[in-house]
C-alpha distance (Angstrom), angle and dihedral (degrees) to the residues before:
residue distance angle dihedral
M1 . . .
S2 3.77 . .
P3 3.82 125.3 .
E4 3.79 90.0 -106.3
S5 3.79 89.4 67.4
G6 3.77 91.7 76.4
G7 3.75 103.8 -81.8
G8 3.73 130.0 -106.7
S9 3.83 94.8 77.2
T10 3.74 122.3 155.1
Q11 3.81 119.4 -137.7
L12 3.77 123.8 -140.8
S13 3.79 116.0 -112.0
N14 3.78 118.3 -104.9
G15 3.78 89.6 -109.0
T16 3.77 91.6 61.6
T17 3.79 102.2 42.7
G18 3.82 95.6 78.5
L19 3.76 91.7 49.3
E20 3.80 90.3 48.1
D21 3.77 90.1 62.4
A22 3.82 87.6 61.7
A23 3.80 92.6 60.3
S24 3.78 123.3 63.0
D25 3.81 118.9 -142.5
H26 3.84 89.4 -110.3
E27 3.80 92.6 52.3
L28 3.74 92.6 45.5
L29 3.77 96.3 51.7
S30 3.79 93.0 43.2
A31 3.78 91.5 49.8
G32 3.82 90.2 47.7
V33 3.78 90.3 57.3
D34 3.84 93.3 42.8
K35 3.84 91.4 51.6
G36 3.79 94.2 45.6
Y37 3.80 96.5 -114.5
L38 3.83 93.5 115.0
S39 3.81 134.9 39.5
A40 3.77 123.4 -143.0
A41 3.86 88.0 -109.3
Q42 3.81 91.3 55.4
V43 3.80 92.3 48.7
E44 3.84 88.9 52.2
V45 3.81 91.1 51.3
A46 3.81 90.8 48.0
L47 3.81 91.6 49.7
K48 3.82 92.8 49.8
R49 3.84 89.2 49.5
L50 3.79 92.3 49.2
D51 3.75 92.5 47.2
A52 3.82 92.6 49.6
L53 3.85 93.3 48.5
R54 3.76 93.2 47.0
R55 3.78 92.5 48.8
A56 3.78 86.4 54.9
G57 3.81 89.5 54.3
I58 3.84 95.0 -105.7
R59 3.77 111.6 136.2
V60 3.83 110.1 -146.9
R61 3.74 138.5 155.5
A62 3.82 127.7 -124.1
S63 3.80 89.3 -116.2
Q64 3.79 91.0 60.7
V65 3.80 92.1 51.5
L66 3.84 91.5 48.6
L67 3.81 89.9 54.1
E68 3.80 93.0 43.3
R69 3.78 91.7 53.5
H70 3.84 91.7 42.8
F71 3.81 90.2 -123.8
M72 3.82 89.1 135.2
T73 3.81 137.2 15.9
P74 3.80 119.9 -121.0
M75 3.82 89.9 -108.4
Q76 3.81 92.8 51.9
L77 3.76 89.9 47.6
K78 3.78 92.2 50.4
Q79 3.78 91.5 51.0
L80 3.81 90.7 47.9
I81 3.81 93.1 51.1
L82 3.82 90.5 47.8
G83 3.83 88.8 52.6
V84 3.82 91.8 50.3
H85 3.81 89.8 48.9
E86 3.80 92.3 50.9
H87 3.81 91.0 46.7
R88 3.81 89.6 53.6
K89 3.82 91.5 51.2
A90 3.86 91.9 48.8
K91 3.79 90.7 48.7
A92 3.76 92.3 49.6
A93 3.78 91.0 50.9
D94 3.79 89.6 53.9
T95 3.79 97.2 54.0
E96 3.82 96.3 87.3
S97 3.77 93.7 84.7
K98 3.83 94.6 34.2
P99 3.85 123.0 100.2
Q100 3.76 112.7 -135.9
A101 3.80 115.5 -104.5
G102 3.79 114.5 -90.7
T103 3.77 94.3 2.9
L104 3.68 136.2 110.4
V105 2.80 148.7 -83.2
R106 3.64 153.1 -54.4
A107 3.75 137.6 157.9
F108 3.78 112.8 -85.5
G109 3.79 106.2 -178.3
P110 3.84 108.0 -65.8
Y111 3.85 89.3 -12.8
E112 3.78 136.6 84.1
V113 3.74 109.1 -143.7
L114 3.83 109.6 -138.1
E115 3.75 103.0 171.3
V116 3.82 144.0 -5.3
V117 3.76 101.8 -121.5
S118 3.80 99.8 -177.6
E119 3.78 140.7 -6.6
K120 3.77 94.8 -176.2
G121 3.79 114.4 125.7
R122 3.75 124.4 8.1
A123 3.80 101.6 -52.6
R124 3.83 128.4 58.3
I125 3.80 118.8 -124.9
L126 3.84 112.8 -146.8
K127 3.79 131.0 -174.8
A128 3.82 106.3 -138.1
R129 3.74 145.0 159.2
D130 3.75 119.7 -117.7
T131 3.81 99.0 -136.9
G132 3.83 92.9 -163.0
M133 3.82 95.9 52.5
N134 3.84 94.6 27.6
R135 3.79 93.7 -133.2
L136 3.73 137.9 118.8
V137 3.76 117.7 -103.0
M138 3.81 140.8 174.5
L139 3.80 114.3 -123.6
K140 3.77 121.0 -153.8
V141 3.80 103.7 -159.4
L142 3.80 125.4 -168.9
P143 3.87 109.3 -149.0
K144 3.78 119.4 -121.1
N145 3.81 94.9 -108.5
L146 3.84 90.8 55.9
A147 3.79 92.9 41.2
E148 3.86 85.5 61.7
D149 3.77 90.7 51.9
P150 3.86 108.9 91.9
V151 3.82 94.0 -147.8
W152 3.80 96.4 51.8
S153 3.82 94.7 38.6
E154 3.80 89.8 52.3
R155 3.78 90.9 47.7
F156 3.81 89.7 51.9
R157 3.80 92.6 48.5
R158 3.80 89.6 50.4
E159 3.77 90.2 52.4
V160 3.78 90.4 51.8
K161 3.81 90.5 52.7
L162 3.78 94.3 46.7
V163 3.80 101.6 45.0
G164 3.81 89.7 54.5
Q165 3.77 88.7 65.8
L166 3.78 96.5 50.1
S167 3.80 115.1 76.1
H168 3.82 106.8 158.3
P169 3.81 136.1 130.7
N170 3.81 91.9 -115.7
I171 3.80 95.4 50.0
V172 3.82 120.8 70.5
T173 3.82 108.7 -105.8
A174 3.80 117.9 -117.5
Y175 3.78 116.4 -146.7
G176 3.75 100.5 -171.0
A177 3.82 148.8 -58.4
A178 3.81 132.5 -105.2
E179 3.76 143.4 154.5
V180 3.79 120.0 -119.0
E181 3.79 125.5 -179.4
G182 3.81 89.3 -12.1
C183 3.83 93.3 -53.9
P184 3.82 119.2 115.9
L185 3.82 112.5 -137.4
L186 3.78 142.6 -176.3
A187 3.82 121.2 -149.0
F188 3.84 116.0 -145.3
E189 3.73 135.5 178.6
Y190 3.76 114.3 -80.2
L191 3.80 113.5 -111.7
E192 3.80 130.7 -170.4
G193 3.79 113.7 -146.2
M194 3.79 137.8 53.1
S195 3.77 141.0 -81.3
L196 3.80 118.3 -94.5
G197 3.78 86.1 -115.3
E198 3.81 90.6 58.9
R199 3.77 90.8 47.0
L200 3.80 91.6 52.6
E201 3.80 90.3 48.5
R202 3.80 88.1 54.8
E203 3.79 100.5 39.3
G204 3.81 104.5 23.4
C205 3.82 94.2 -136.5
V206 3.80 138.3 -1.5
P207 3.80 131.2 -121.3
E208 3.77 114.5 -79.9
K209 3.82 96.4 -113.1
T210 3.76 92.5 44.2
A211 3.83 90.3 53.7
W212 3.76 91.6 55.5
Q213 3.82 92.7 44.6
I214 3.80 88.1 55.7
A215 3.84 90.9 45.6
R216 3.79 90.8 50.8
E217 3.83 92.4 54.3
V218 3.81 91.8 47.2
A219 3.81 89.1 49.9
K220 3.78 89.5 54.9
G221 3.73 91.7 55.2
L222 3.81 92.8 44.2
G223 3.78 89.9 49.5
F224 3.78 91.6 52.2
A225 3.79 90.7 49.7
A226 3.81 94.1 46.3
A227 3.79 90.2 51.0
R228 3.81 86.1 61.0
G229 3.76 92.2 47.1
V230 3.85 97.0 -102.5
L231 3.79 127.2 130.4
H232 3.80 122.3 -165.2
R233 3.90 97.0 -151.2
D234 3.81 94.6 -173.4
I235 3.80 107.2 62.9
K236 3.81 109.1 159.3
P237 3.83 135.6 134.7
E238 3.84 91.8 -90.5
N239 3.84 89.5 59.9
I240 3.80 94.9 49.8
F241 3.85 114.4 82.9
C242 3.80 122.5 -157.4
T243 3.81 110.8 -160.5
A244 3.78 122.9 -145.4
G245 3.82 87.3 -112.6
G246 3.83 93.1 56.8
E247 3.84 100.7 -100.1
V248 3.76 121.2 137.1
K249 3.78 120.6 -142.1
I250 3.80 132.7 -176.6
T251 3.81 112.9 -133.7
E252 3.82 137.9 -177.1
M253 3.74 108.9 48.7
G254 3.84 91.0 175.1
L255 3.86 93.4 113.8
S256 3.81 94.2 40.1
K257 3.78 118.5 128.1
S258 3.77 133.8 -156.7
M259 3.83 107.8 -123.9
S260 3.77 87.0 -141.3
G261 3.81 87.7 65.3
D262 3.81 95.1 -131.0
L263 3.81 92.1 118.2
Q264 3.77 98.3 39.4
L265 3.75 111.3 141.0
T266 3.79 104.6 177.7
A267 3.73 125.6 70.4
D268 3.82 118.5 -106.7
G269 3.79 109.9 -77.1
T270 3.78 95.3 20.9
T271 3.76 113.1 136.9
V272 3.81 119.4 -133.5
G273 3.79 132.1 174.0
T274 3.77 135.8 59.2
P275 3.85 114.0 -54.7
F276 3.83 95.5 -138.3
F277 3.83 90.3 57.3
I278 3.76 102.7 25.3
S279 3.84 121.5 130.0
P280 3.82 118.5 -120.8
E281 3.79 92.0 -114.9
Q282 3.84 91.3 52.5
A283 3.82 90.2 47.0
R284 3.83 89.2 54.3
G285 3.85 91.0 49.0
T286 3.80 93.1 -115.9
K287 3.80 110.7 -178.9
D288 3.78 100.5 -152.1
L289 3.81 110.3 62.8
D290 3.78 130.6 166.4
A291 3.81 139.4 -175.2
R292 3.79 91.8 -69.6
T293 3.84 90.4 73.1
D294 3.83 90.1 64.4
I295 3.79 90.0 45.4
Y296 3.80 88.6 57.7
S297 3.83 92.9 50.9
L298 3.83 90.1 46.5
G299 3.86 87.4 52.5
C300 3.81 89.5 55.5
A301 3.81 89.2 49.0
V302 3.83 90.7 52.2
F303 3.81 89.4 48.5
N304 3.85 86.3 53.5
M305 3.85 91.6 49.0
L306 3.80 94.4 47.7
T307 3.79 98.6 45.4
G308 3.79 107.3 20.7
S309 3.84 87.9 -123.7
I310 3.77 136.7 88.4
P311 3.81 121.5 -111.4
F312 3.79 97.8 -116.1
M313 3.80 133.8 27.7
G314 3.77 129.0 -175.8
E315 3.81 142.4 163.9
T316 3.86 89.7 -109.7
L317 3.76 134.3 29.4
T318 3.79 88.3 -120.0
E319 3.78 89.9 57.9
V320 3.82 90.2 51.1
M321 3.82 91.6 51.5
V322 3.83 91.3 49.1
K323 3.79 90.1 53.2
H324 3.81 89.8 53.6
T325 3.84 88.2 56.8
E326 3.79 100.1 40.3
A327 3.81 117.6 11.4
P328 3.79 124.3 98.4
R329 3.80 112.2 -96.0
P330 3.81 111.3 -98.3
D331 3.80 117.4 -121.4
P332 3.79 108.2 -130.6
R333 3.83 88.7 -145.2
S334 3.79 87.9 69.8
L335 3.78 86.6 69.6
L336 3.80 99.2 32.6
P337 3.83 112.5 18.1
E338 3.82 94.6 -168.8
I339 3.84 91.4 69.5
S340 3.78 107.5 113.4
E341 3.81 121.3 -107.1
G342 3.81 90.5 -120.1
S343 3.83 92.4 55.5
A344 3.76 92.4 47.4
K345 3.82 93.9 50.0
L346 3.78 94.1 48.2
V347 3.82 96.9 46.6
M348 3.80 90.4 47.3
R349 3.78 90.8 50.3
M350 3.81 91.1 49.7
M351 3.78 85.9 54.3
A352 3.79 96.3 48.3
I353 3.81 114.1 141.0
A354 3.79 93.2 -131.3
P355 3.83 113.8 62.0
A356 3.81 89.5 -143.1
E357 3.84 89.4 65.1
R358 3.79 94.7 55.3
P359 3.84 127.7 78.7
Q360 3.81 100.9 -71.8
S361 3.81 98.1 -137.3
A362 3.74 142.0 9.8
A363 3.80 89.3 -106.2
E364 3.80 91.3 56.5
L365 3.78 90.8 46.5
I366 3.81 91.9 50.9
M367 3.81 90.9 52.4
E368 3.84 90.3 52.3
I369 3.78 92.1 47.2
E370 3.78 92.1 49.8
A371 3.77 91.1 52.2
L372 3.78 90.9 48.6
L373 3.79 92.6 48.1
R374 3.81 90.1 55.5
A375 3.81 89.6 56.9
L376 3.83 97.8 46.9
P377 3.78 114.1 97.0
E378 3.77 106.7 -151.5
P379 3.84 118.0 95.0
E380 3.78 119.0 -98.8
A381 3.78 117.6 -91.6
L382 3.77 125.6 -142.0
V383 3.79 100.2 -67.6
R384 3.79 115.6 130.2
P385 3.81 117.7 -152.2
A386 3.78 116.5 -130.2
Q387 3.78 93.9 -117.8
R388 3.80 90.3 57.7
I389 3.78 91.8 48.6
L390 3.81 90.5 53.9
S391 3.76 92.7 53.3
S392 3.81 97.8 41.1
E393 3.78 132.8 88.4
A394 3.81 88.1 -116.6
M395 3.78 90.6 87.2
T396 3.82 92.1 61.8
S397 3.78 105.9 21.7
A398 3.77 109.7 30.2
P399 3.84 113.1 170.5
E400 3.75 114.4 -103.2
V401 3.85 91.5 -125.9
A402 3.79 117.3 35.8
A403 3.73 124.2 -159.3
A404 3.79 115.1 -96.2
P405 3.78 117.9 -114.0
P406 3.79 112.4 -88.8
L407 3.80 118.2 -89.6
P408 3.79 122.4 -134.1
A409 3.82 113.7 -81.5
P410 3.83 113.6 -86.0
G411 3.76 112.0 -92.7
S412 3.77 94.0 15.8
A413 3.82 116.3 135.3
A414 3.77 114.0 -100.9
P415 3.83 110.4 -114.5
T416 3.77 116.8 -119.1
P417 3.83 112.0 -103.2
P418 3.79 119.8 -126.6
P419 3.82 114.8 -80.5
H420 3.79 96.3 -112.6
K421 3.83 91.7 47.7
R422 3.81 90.5 45.5
L423 3.81 90.0 53.7
W424 3.79 96.0 52.8
D425 3.83 92.4 41.1
W426 3.79 87.2 55.3
L427 3.80 91.9 48.2
L428 3.79 93.5 49.5
N429 3.82 95.2 45.1
L430 3.80 93.1 46.7
F431 3.76 93.2 60.8
D432 3.81 100.6 35.5
């Protein structure tokens, strides 16, 4: 780093520079967060510094900024870069059985792969045609390296067992499981639309009444699962799918747990779930959970829908989880004053620290949501209740091409995305 950068910079040793070339800035910062070396706030500071230096015509690497700001030691940085390099090699070795994103098309057992929809997370999501049934499906495929991992293979087997019990309009329908080319897979119904997480990334937040309509449909699916002894344990916007026709579906049962305990994967006291939406009892590693833990996470998702932000932020994931267990519940009106009092009270009650202070069941929650919806003034958005779906022709004669979800009105101001989404959007855009 040159003197014009602000002085006081620390250079990498010669032994690290070659390795540094094997790790992009994006990979390095992402890995630093994943490994616990960096907080979200430190990443944001590093990005601002990189941006300022590059605008001034000074070409630097993220590693140099991390050392300059004393966010990491040279030894930590070297270990992190080595880890990124090893991850790249492992990923390259796993590409033989992986279709390329957005491309056709090859035979994959009884399926024709048409498109790689997503490679986020551990499993790959493929759009495919079931050649035997002549219908489109979504395939959730566990890569070979994870299939050989006993933890992930057991989690996948548990998901197969659980989704077979759950046939409901608000839960994505599973068609069956198989293993192709050494990769376990689950076949699901094909859905046009986007996850609620993607919608929030695009729109920032959703109208108040729409948020509660979506929550009502999720609650119906959760109530059905709970009646069969199944908890989801990872309700968040990314695991709620909004179809182009206005249906709402719960996805990703991989962390689900039978309340009877017969399918429990994790050891007692192990925390599962997503820290930004995790219930206090999950954050503490409580063994005995019930349906109220999913109601808490749904409350956090409603807070996200209403405000465009998440309830609790922190410099570390541990700090976020502690806030879920101890901090006062945030009032969504502190972020968006026009939210109705009824909405604020219900979402804060859903997020109560003590389970006894939340709605005690999905059925109770649905009744409260219905009462709230009747009091909200704005017109209903395109969200179709499950009971209407069951009685409509859509179940048997859905149109081949459904209308896309409505875009924001022309000229309207773009809502501000949530802070954690804004951070990663910035990171990705900076290094494109």
